[in-house]
C-alpha positions, 0 to 999 in steps of 0.5 A: 669971170662976170662976162662969162657968167652973163653969156651963160645965163642965156638959154641960146647961149648955152645951147650953142655952147652945146653945139660948138662941144660936138664940133666947130660950125659956123654962124649958118651951121649954128642957126640952123638949130634956131628959130630966129635970125641970122643976125640975132645968132649973131649977137649971141656968138658976139657975146660968147666970143667978148666973155672968152668962151668962143673963138672964131677964124676965117676959113675962105669966106666963112668964119668957123667957131669954136668953144674955147675951154679955157675960161669954161674951165675957170668958171668950173673951177669956181662952181667946184671950189665953192662946192668944197670938191675943188682944188683949194676949196677952203681958201683963206681970201677970195681974190680981187675978181670975186669981190675983194672979200677977205676971210680972217681966221684967228690961229689964236687959242682961247684959254 
C-alpha cells in the first residue's frame, strides 16, 4: 500500500487517475491533457503501474492504459477504517503491512 500512497502523492498522477476513471486511454491521449513531455507522462504511468493503480494492454501498435480499482478500493477501505466509518473500523491490531503495531485491550475489570 505504501507504493500506492507514493504514487497518489503526485498531483499529475492523481489527474491521470481521474482521466482513466472516465475511460481507457493511450499514453498519447493522456499526454494531450498535460503541458509536459511524453517521456514524463510515461514515467508517471510507470509509477502508477508499479503501484498497481493502472494496468496496460497492447492493442495493435498502441498500449491502452486502464484504472485498476482493486488497489484503490484497498486504500479507500484503509481510509474508511481510519475514520471509523468502514468495516472493521475498530481493529484490535494493525496488520503487518501497516507497521506491526499491536493494540492490546485488557478485558479485566478493575475492582
